[in-house]
Structure formats: C-alpha cells, structure tokens
C-alpha positions as CSV (number, residue, x, y, z in Angstrom):
1,M,0.7,-21.0,-23.9
2,D,0.2,-22.3,-20.3
3,Q,1.1,-19.6,-17.7
4,I,-1.2,-17.4,-20.0
5,R,-4.0,-20.4,-19.6
6,N,-3.5,-20.5,-16.0
7,L,-4.0,-17.1,-15.1
8,L,-7.0,-16.8,-17.7
9,E,-8.6,-20.2,-16.0
10,R,-7.8,-19.6,-12.2
11,S,-10.2,-19.6,-9.3
12,S,-9.9,-19.2,-6.3
13,I,-9.6,-22.2,-4.0
14,R,-11.4,-23.2,-0.2
15,R,-11.2,-26.5,-0.4
16,F,-7.5,-28.6,-0.1
17,R,-7.0,-32.7,0.5
18,P,-5.0,-33.0,3.2
19,E,-1.4,-33.5,0.6
20,P,1.3,-31.1,1.7
21,I,3.6,-29.0,-0.5
22,P,7.1,-30.9,-2.0
23,T,10.2,-29.0,-0.5
24,G,11.2,-28.3,-4.1
25,D,8.1,-27.4,-5.0
26,L,7.8,-24.7,-1.9
27,E,11.3,-23.6,-3.6
28,K,10.5,-23.0,-6.7
29,I,7.4,-20.9,-5.3
30,L,9.5,-19.1,-2.7
31,A,12.1,-18.1,-5.5
32,A,8.9,-17.1,-7.7
33,A,7.6,-14.5,-5.0
34,R,11.0,-13.5,-5.5
35,R,11.7,-11.9,-8.3
36,A,8.7,-9.9,-8.0
37,P,9.0,-6.5,-9.6
38,T,9.9,-4.1,-7.0
39,D,11.1,-0.1,-6.5
40,A,14.5,1.1,-6.6
41,S,15.5,-2.6,-5.5
42,A,14.8,-2.1,-2.1
43,Q,11.8,-5.2,-1.3
44,L,9.9,-3.5,0.7
45,Y,8.0,-6.3,1.9
46,T,8.7,-10.2,3.8
47,I,6.4,-12.7,3.0
48,L,5.3,-14.6,6.7
49,R,5.4,-18.6,6.6
50,V,2.7,-19.6,9.2
51,S,3.5,-23.2,9.8
52,D,1.9,-23.6,13.2
53,P,-1.3,-25.3,13.4
54,E,-2.1,-23.1,16.4
55,L,-1.6,-19.8,15.1
56,R,-3.3,-20.8,11.6
57,R,-6.2,-21.6,13.8
58,Q,-6.3,-18.5,14.6
59,L,-5.6,-16.4,12.2
60,A,-8.7,-18.6,10.8
61,E,-10.9,-16.8,13.6
62,L,-9.7,-14.2,13.1
63,A,-10.5,-13.9,9.2
64,G,-13.9,-14.5,10.2
65,G,-13.9,-19.0,10.4
66,Q,-12.0,-19.6,6.6
67,Q,-11.0,-23.4,7.4
68,H,-9.3,-23.2,4.3
69,V,-6.6,-20.8,6.3
70,V,-6.3,-24.1,8.6
71,S,-6.5,-27.0,5.7
72,A,-4.2,-25.4,3.0
73,A,-1.0,-26.8,3.2
74,E,0.6,-23.7,2.8
75,F,-0.4,-20.1,5.0
76,F,1.0,-16.8,4.1
77,V,1.2,-13.5,4.6
78,P,2.1,-11.5,2.2
79,L,3.7,-7.9,4.6
80,A,4.5,-4.8,3.6
81,D,7.5,-3.8,5.1
82,V,9.6,0.0,5.5
83,Y,11.4,-2.0,9.6
84,R,14.3,-4.1,7.4
85,L,15.3,-1.1,5.5
86,E,15.7,1.4,8.4
87,H,17.8,-1.6,9.7
88,L,19.9,-1.7,6.5
89,L,20.6,2.1,6.2
90,E,21.4,2.2,9.9
91,H,23.3,-0.5,9.0
92,R,26.0,1.5,7.8
93,G,25.5,5.1,9.9
94,K,22.3,6.4,8.0
95,E,19.1,8.2,8.2
96,M,15.9,7.4,6.7
97,A,14.0,10.4,6.2
98,R,10.5,10.1,7.4
99,W,8.1,9.5,4.2
100,P,4.9,7.3,5.4
101,R,2.6,7.5,2.6
102,T,5.2,7.1,0.2
103,A,6.8,4.4,2.5
104,L,3.1,3.0,2.8
105,H,2.7,3.2,-1.1
106,F,5.2,1.5,-2.4
107,A,5.8,-1.3,0.2
108,L,2.3,-2.7,-0.5
109,V,2.8,-1.9,-3.6
110,D,5.7,-4.8,-3.4
111,A,4.1,-7.3,-0.9
112,A,1.2,-7.2,-3.4
113,L,3.1,-7.7,-6.1
114,A,5.2,-10.4,-4.1
115,G,2.3,-12.0,-3.3
116,A,1.2,-12.6,-6.5
117,H,4.6,-14.3,-8.4
118,L,3.8,-16.5,-5.4
119,A,0.3,-17.2,-6.0
120,V,0.9,-17.2,-10.3
121,A,4.3,-19.6,-9.3
122,A,2.1,-22.4,-7.8
123,E,-0.9,-22.5,-10.1
124,A,1.8,-23.2,-12.7
125,L,2.4,-25.7,-10.7
126,G,-1.1,-27.3,-10.6
127,Y,-1.8,-26.1,-6.9
128,G,-5.1,-24.1,-5.8
129,V,-4.8,-20.6,-3.8
130,C,-7.2,-18.1,-2.3
131,W,-6.5,-14.4,-1.3
132,I,-7.5,-14.3,2.6
133,G,-9.0,-10.4,2.9
134,G,-11.0,-11.4,6.4
135,L,-7.1,-11.3,7.9
136,L,-7.1,-7.4,8.0
137,N,-10.8,-7.8,10.1
138,E,-9.1,-7.4,12.9
139,P,-5.4,-5.9,11.6
140,R,-4.6,-4.8,15.3
141,R,-4.7,-8.4,16.7
142,V,-3.4,-10.0,12.9
143,A,0.0,-8.1,14.0
144,E,-0.1,-8.4,17.6
145,L,-0.1,-12.6,17.1
146,L,2.2,-12.2,14.5
147,G,4.8,-10.1,15.9
148,L,5.2,-7.0,13.8
149,P,8.4,-4.5,15.0
150,P,6.7,-0.5,14.2
151,G,7.1,-0.2,9.9
152,V,5.2,-3.6,8.9
153,V,1.5,-4.1,8.4
154,P,-0.5,-7.6,6.8
155,V,-1.3,-7.1,3.5
156,S,-3.8,-10.3,3.3
157,G,-3.3,-14.1,3.4
158,L,-3.0,-16.8,0.5
159,A,-3.8,-20.1,1.3
160,V,-2.4,-22.6,-1.3
161,G,-2.8,-26.3,-1.5
162,V,-3.9,-29.6,-3.8
163,P,-6.8,-28.7,-4.5
164,D,-10.2,-30.4,-4.0
165,E,-12.5,-28.6,-5.6
166,K,-12.7,-26.6,-9.2
167,P,-15.1,-24.0,-8.9
168,P,-16.7,-22.2,-12.5
169,L,-15.2,-19.4,-13.0
170,R,-16.6,-15.9,-11.0
171,P,-16.9,-12.6,-13.6
172,R,-15.9,-10.3,-14.0
173,L,-16.0,-6.1,-15.3
174,P,-16.8,-5.8,-18.7
175,E,-13.4,-4.5,-20.3
176,S,-14.9,-1.5,-21.2
177,L,-15.3,-0.5,-17.6
178,V,-12.1,-1.4,-16.3
179,I,-9.2,-0.6,-19.1
180,H,-9.2,2.9,-20.2
181,E,-6.7,4.0,-22.9
182,N,-5.0,7.5,-23.1
183,R,-7.6,9.9,-20.1
184,Y,-9.8,8.0,-17.0
185,R,-13.4,7.8,-19.2
186,E,-16.5,8.3,-16.9
187,P,-18.8,5.4,-17.5
188,T,-21.7,5.0,-18.9
189,E,-25.3,5.3,-17.1
190,A,-25.5,2.1,-20.0
191,E,-22.5,0.3,-18.8
192,L,-23.2,0.8,-15.4
193,D,-26.0,-0.9,-15.6
194,D,-23.9,-3.8,-18.1
195,A,-21.4,-4.0,-15.1
196,Y,-24.2,-5.0,-12.5
197,R,-25.9,-7.7,-15.2
198,T,-22.2,-9.1,-15.8
199,M,-21.5,-9.4,-12.3
200,A,-24.7,-10.4,-10.8
201,P,-24.2,-14.9,-11.4
202,A,-21.4,-13.6,-8.5
203,T,-23.5,-13.6,-5.8
204,R,-26.2,-16.7,-5.0
205,R,-29.4,-14.1,-5.3
206,G,-28.3,-12.9,-8.5
207,D,-27.8,-9.1,-7.1
208,W,-25.0,-8.0,-7.3
209,L,-25.7,-4.7,-5.7
210,L,-26.5,-6.2,-2.1
211,L,-23.2,-7.3,-1.8
212,L,-21.4,-3.9,-2.8
213,E,-23.5,-2.7,0.0
214,R,-22.5,-5.9,1.9
215,Y,-18.7,-4.8,1.9
216,F,-18.5,-1.4,1.0
217,G,-22.3,0.8,1.8
218,A,-22.2,2.9,5.0
219,G,-22.1,0.9,8.4
220,G,-20.8,-2.2,5.8
221,Y,-17.5,-4.7,6.1
222,M,-14.7,-2.7,5.2
223,E,-16.7,1.1,6.8
224,K,-15.6,-1.4,10.0
225,R,-12.6,-2.0,9.0
226,D,-11.1,0.7,8.1
227,A,-11.3,2.5,12.1
228,E,-9.6,-0.1,12.3
229,Y,-7.1,-0.4,10.1
230,G,-5.9,3.3,10.9
231,R,-5.0,2.1,14.1
232,L,-2.7,-0.4,13.0
233,L,-0.7,1.7,10.7
234,A,-0.9,4.5,13.2
235,L,0.5,2.6,15.8
236,Q,3.1,1.5,13.1
237,G,4.5,4.8,11.9
238,F,2.4,5.2,8.4
239,V,0.0,8.2,9.4
240,A,2.1,11.8,8.8
241,D,0.1,13.6,11.7
242,W,0.0,11.2,13.9
243,P,3.8,10.1,14.5
244,R,4.3,6.0,16.1
245,P,5.2,7.0,19.6
246,A,2.7,9.6,20.0
247,A,-0.3,7.4,18.2
248,R,1.2,4.1,21.1
249,A,1.4,7.3,24.1
250,A,-2.2,8.1,23.1
251,L,-3.6,4.9,23.1
252,A,-2.0,4.3,26.4
253,A,-4.2,7.0,27.7
254,G,-6.9,6.4,27.3
255,L,-7.5,8.1,22.9
256,D,-8.0,5.5,20.4
257,A,-8.0,7.5,17.8
258,P,-6.1,7.1,13.7
259,S,-4.9,10.3,13.3
260,L,-5.2,13.8,14.5
261,G,-7.9,15.1,13.9
262,E,-10.3,12.0,15.0
263,A,-7.5,12.1,18.5
264,L,-8.9,16.5,18.5
265,E,-12.9,14.4,17.9
266,K,-12.9,12.4,20.6
267,L,-11.2,15.2,22.5
268,L,-14.1,17.3,21.6
269,E,-16.6,14.4,22.0
270,Q,-15.5,13.3,26.3
271,G,-15.5,17.0,26.9
272,W,-12.6,18.9,26.4
273,R,-14.6,22.2,25.4
274,G,-11.5,23.7,23.7
275,V,-7.9,22.4,21.9
276,L,-4.8,25.5,21.3
277,F,-2.0,24.5,19.5
278,G,0.9,26.6,19.6
279,R,4.7,26.7,18.0
280,Q,7.6,28.2,18.9
281,G,10.9,27.1,16.9
282,E,10.9,23.3,16.6
283,E,8.8,22.7,19.6
284,Y,5.0,22.4,19.4
285,T,2.5,22.9,22.3
286,V,-0.6,21.9,23.1
287,W,-3.3,23.2,25.5
288,L,-6.5,20.8,26.7
289,E,-8.9,23.4,27.6
290,R,-12.4,22.4,30.0
291,E,-14.6,24.4,32.1
292,T,-12.4,23.7,35.6
293,A,-8.9,22.6,34.1
294,A,-6.3,22.6,31.7
295,E,-3.9,20.5,30.6
296,R,-0.5,21.2,28.7
297,G,1.8,19.0,26.2
298,E,5.2,19.8,24.2
299,G,6.7,18.2,21.8
300,A,8.3,18.1,17.7
301,G,5.2,18.2,15.6
302,P,1.4,18.9,16.7
303,G,1.1,14.8,17.1
304,T,3.5,14.4,19.5
305,A,2.9,17.1,21.8
306,L,-1.2,16.1,22.1
307,A,0.0,13.0,22.8
308,A,1.8,14.2,25.8
309,A,-1.4,16.8,26.7
310,V,-3.3,13.8,26.6
311,T,-0.9,11.9,28.9
312,A,-1.5,14.8,31.1
313,A,-5.3,14.7,31.7
314,S,-5.1,10.8,31.8
315,E,-3.7,11.4,35.0
316,N,-5.4,13.9,36.2
317,P,-9.2,12.3,35.6
318,S,-10.2,14.2,39.3
319,R,-9.4,17.8,37.1
C-alpha cells in the first residue's frame, strides 16, 4: 500500500537539500532499475550516472538553466543503447541485422522502463525525483559531452535527491480521455473542453492552451527540438534511409540533414536542379545536376550514394 500511495501522491521535486544519498540506498535504487522489464532479455539501455560537477553544470545549461540538475544529490541519464548488443553478437561471431526503427523503439522503451524503476525506487525510499526533458534541447551536444558511441541516444535526465519542498499535486487529464477499453475512442468536444478546465491549474495563468502551444504548436519547443533530434538519430544510426556513415559524410561535406528526403530538399534549395537515382544490382548511383556541373556518387544504398555525390560536390565548389 505504501508503494501505491507513493505513486498516487508523487510530484516532481526541483529543490533539494545539500545531502548525499547513502551508498546502501543508491545500490538499492540502481538494483531496482536493473530489474525493469525488457523485451527478449536484451536490456537495450544504459543508466549513466553523472558525478562530475562541471559536466553536470554544462548539462544543466543545455537543459535551459535547470539548476536542480546541479543541486540534486544524484543525476542520471537513461540511454537507449543498441551498441552493447552489437558487440555482444560480434563477440560470438554473429552480425547484427539492420533494424534501425525497431531498435530505436525497443531501446527507448527499455531505457524509459529502467529510468521509471529507478525513480519509483528512489521515491519509495523517501527521495525526490525530477525528469529533465530539457536535456534534449541540444541532443548532439549532450551526446558529445557524454561520449556516446553509435547506437546510443539520451532519453531524458533524472535528478534524484533529498527533497527540500513539498509541491502540490499537479492535475492530470480525466480518466475517460486516457483510459480506453478494447478500441481507441475519439474524444468528444465536451471531453476536450473538460480537459482544458481540468488542466488549467497546471499553468500560472490558468490557460493550458498557452502551455500546449508553447511546447507543441507551430514554432514551439518541440518543433525546434525535432530537427536537432533527427540529426542525432541519423548520426547514431537510427534512420533507415540515411545510414550513419552516409549521414556523417554528408554533414562533413556541409549538408546538414536528418534524412534522405530532407537532404534532397536542402540540395534543391542550394541550387542543384535535379537528383537522378539509378541502380545496377546491389549498387546505387546518384547524379547531382546543376546548370553547369554534375557530380556522381556510388554506394550500397541511396543514402550512401547521395552522400558520396554530396562529398564530391563539396570538393568542387567552383564547378
């Protein structure tokens, strides 16, 4: 019953006392994270504990100046991680399949579950917890600071410590909107209006729409984050049509694109009037055409061939 009460009465803590978490409690919290459910026993996650004060300061700055990243006793970054799985297979002479979309899905789920178990265990021991979504404001910089190899991306941040506040519970959407039975049910206009009334206290001005628009509306935070997150996914090998070596080669050649489609869009904006794809057997060929020049690239896939053509074009800017 205590665990249920903890779940029903929890709130995010942003003010922490300057007290460490005893070693014994920290061991329990991390052990709970490792017992999280995982598909096919793969455990496609890593929990990164950030103990370096300067590194924490830099992460806090990237997260929008959230100082509880620094003041909390502990700060963790759950990572979606298929890098270790690839090495485990290679260690026994096996090759991992190419499954970037599904890999990202299951790795994100595993990391989120492990992080949730860590948080619930910490709260059960009396500690406060705050998830730090702002860590994805600049995910490529975060990945660089944390030394993340290919196949690894940050999911969120997680500050844990001795609470120095007891904030009121924030509202949640009505049960009818988030709990459905047997089939997904479209919300009614009355339910949507009720959602705005219910969530109004979650904002200082009493208007939930302002918050939703700021984060999820056109030009909001999420739109700005999306392109940068897309670049990180491409560079870490999670974009099906833009293999990691191709994404890195294109970026180095000056084409900053998270996907093959966005690469084509940028090339046309830069004055290339046409892009021609061809295939012979397993080899792809791409021609970039301009009024006075053409560049050719080859590779094992469309993205790889396009990256080769872009690289060639960058090496001959005057043509």
